[in-house]
C-alpha beads as a LAMMPS data file, in Angstrom:
LAMMPS data file: protein, C-alpha beads

111 atoms
110 bonds

1 atom types
1 bond types

-500.0 500.0 xlo xhi
-500.0 500.0 ylo yhi
-500.0 500.0 zlo zhi

Masses

1 110.0

Atoms # bond

1 1 1 0.000 0.000 0.000
2 1 1 1.331 3.444 -0.867
3 1 1 0.456 6.852 0.532
4 1 1 1.209 10.421 -0.475
5 1 1 3.741 12.473 1.455
6 1 1 3.603 16.274 1.124
7 1 1 7.072 17.752 1.547
8 1 1 6.990 20.632 4.016
9 1 1 9.049 23.774 3.644
10 1 1 12.313 23.215 5.501
11 1 1 13.416 25.468 8.371
12 1 1 9.959 27.044 8.637
13 1 1 8.157 26.801 11.997
14 1 1 4.745 25.127 11.920
15 1 1 2.472 26.195 14.780
16 1 1 0.638 23.637 16.863
17 1 1 -1.433 23.742 20.046
18 1 1 1.329 24.286 22.629
19 1 1 4.274 25.337 20.493
20 1 1 5.698 24.544 17.079
21 1 1 7.778 22.095 15.096
22 1 1 10.343 22.739 12.400
23 1 1 11.282 20.253 9.676
24 1 1 15.008 20.856 9.153
25 1 1 16.141 18.386 6.502
26 1 1 14.987 15.500 4.346
27 1 1 17.214 12.492 3.806
28 1 1 17.057 9.779 1.166
29 1 1 18.674 6.750 2.806
30 1 1 19.716 3.715 0.777
31 1 1 18.511 0.602 2.611
32 1 1 18.115 -2.976 1.308
33 1 1 18.249 -1.920 -2.365
34 1 1 15.555 0.723 -1.823
35 1 1 15.461 4.359 -0.712
36 1 1 13.894 5.416 2.572
37 1 1 12.673 8.977 3.119
38 1 1 13.128 10.410 6.578
39 1 1 12.715 13.937 7.910
40 1 1 14.767 15.440 10.740
41 1 1 13.260 18.269 12.757
42 1 1 12.860 19.964 16.111
43 1 1 9.699 20.199 18.224
44 1 1 9.203 22.910 20.855
45 1 1 6.590 23.081 23.615
46 1 1 6.513 26.688 24.795
47 1 1 3.027 27.244 26.206
48 1 1 1.945 24.216 28.180
49 1 1 0.415 23.971 31.636
50 1 1 3.084 21.420 32.531
51 1 1 6.227 23.273 31.441
52 1 1 8.336 23.780 28.355
53 1 1 10.743 21.639 26.375
54 1 1 12.235 20.851 23.009
55 1 1 13.641 17.796 21.275
56 1 1 14.866 16.537 17.946
57 1 1 12.816 14.011 16.016
58 1 1 12.952 11.832 12.938
59 1 1 9.819 11.029 10.963
60 1 1 10.036 8.107 8.525
61 1 1 7.222 8.227 5.938
62 1 1 8.588 5.107 4.191
63 1 1 10.209 3.698 1.092
64 1 1 10.176 6.119 -1.838
65 1 1 7.975 4.869 -4.686
66 1 1 7.927 8.102 -6.729
67 1 1 9.778 11.326 -5.929
68 1 1 7.977 14.685 -6.037
69 1 1 5.831 13.641 -8.982
70 1 1 3.002 16.075 -8.236
71 1 1 2.119 19.254 -6.309
72 1 1 -0.335 19.883 -3.483
73 1 1 -3.024 22.578 -3.681
74 1 1 -0.570 24.820 -1.786
75 1 1 2.117 24.186 -4.403
76 1 1 4.257 21.904 -2.226
77 1 1 5.889 18.832 -3.791
78 1 1 4.225 15.466 -3.152
79 1 1 5.921 12.062 -3.249
80 1 1 4.480 8.574 -3.057
81 1 1 5.856 6.369 -0.271
82 1 1 5.313 2.871 1.062
83 1 1 5.151 2.844 4.873
84 1 1 7.584 0.392 6.477
85 1 1 5.728 -2.105 8.663
86 1 1 8.427 -4.789 8.896
87 1 1 9.864 -4.620 12.420
88 1 1 13.294 -5.926 11.369
89 1 1 13.626 -3.163 8.756
90 1 1 12.333 -0.546 11.206
91 1 1 14.902 -1.636 13.783
92 1 1 17.736 -1.459 11.249
93 1 1 16.650 1.987 10.012
94 1 1 16.230 3.253 13.592
95 1 1 19.790 2.164 14.385
96 1 1 21.173 4.005 11.345
97 1 1 19.249 7.203 12.126
98 1 1 20.334 7.127 15.784
99 1 1 23.981 6.742 14.788
100 1 1 23.975 9.283 11.952
101 1 1 21.635 11.937 13.387
102 1 1 22.061 11.399 17.151
103 1 1 18.266 11.396 17.587
104 1 1 16.292 8.890 19.634
105 1 1 12.701 10.050 18.920
106 1 1 12.019 8.162 15.667
107 1 1 8.498 7.558 14.366
108 1 1 7.420 5.468 11.373
109 1 1 4.281 6.174 9.374
110 1 1 1.708 3.386 9.572
111 1 1 -0.305 2.195 6.597

Bonds

1 1 1 2
2 1 2 3
3 1 3 4
4 1 4 5
5 1 5 6
6 1 6 7
7 1 7 8
8 1 8 9
9 1 9 10
10 1 10 11
11 1 11 12
12 1 12 13
13 1 13 14
14 1 14 15
15 1 15 16
16 1 16 17
17 1 17 18
18 1 18 19
19 1 19 20
20 1 20 21
21 1 21 22
22 1 22 23
23 1 23 24
24 1 24 25
25 1 25 26
26 1 26 27
27 1 27 28
28 1 28 29
29 1 29 30
30 1 30 31
31 1 31 32
32 1 32 33
33 1 33 34
34 1 34 35
35 1 35 36
36 1 36 37
37 1 37 38
38 1 38 39
39 1 39 40
40 1 40 41
41 1 41 42
42 1 42 43
43 1 43 44
44 1 44 45
45 1 45 46
46 1 46 47
47 1 47 48
48 1 48 49
49 1 49 50
50 1 50 51
51 1 51 52
52 1 52 53
53 1 53 54
54 1 54 55
55 1 55 56
56 1 56 57
57 1 57 58
58 1 58 59
59 1 59 60
60 1 60 61
61 1 61 62
62 1 62 63
63 1 63 64
64 1 64 65
65 1 65 66
66 1 66 67
67 1 67 68
68 1 68 69
69 1 69 70
70 1 70 71
71 1 71 72
72 1 72 73
73 1 73 74
74 1 74 75
75 1 75 76
76 1 76 77
77 1 77 78
78 1 78 79
79 1 79 80
80 1 80 81
81 1 81 82
82 1 82 83
83 1 83 84
84 1 84 85
85 1 85 86
86 1 86 87
87 1 87 88
88 1 88 89
89 1 89 90
90 1 90 91
91 1 91 92
92 1 92 93
93 1 93 94
94 1 94 95
95 1 95 96
96 1 96 97
97 1 97 98
98 1 98 99
99 1 99 100
100 1 100 101
101 1 101 102
102 1 102 103
103 1 103 104
104 1 104 105
105 1 105 106
106 1 106 107
107 1 107 108
108 1 108 109
109 1 109 110
110 1 110 111
């Protein structure tokens, strides 16, 4: 099963309920003869009843099926990806991202 991923503008804060998040870079990682798309960013909680904080994150939409082959209504590029559900592959990709990016908060898209 494939899904569409809309590429967000890098280094632009996106407001959310208690703060914002900022996608900082996109990476195309070669893995098992395929390419994995992951996004590195920073999330900030600045207006919460329980305090403030910030952390780095990695979001893994999945294996790239087609790269920026269309545009969203807002004019942003859209790619087609296949979410990675195999736990062995997820574990291997997590290990690579942790080592390369020094980030522990890693989330995989689910189909």
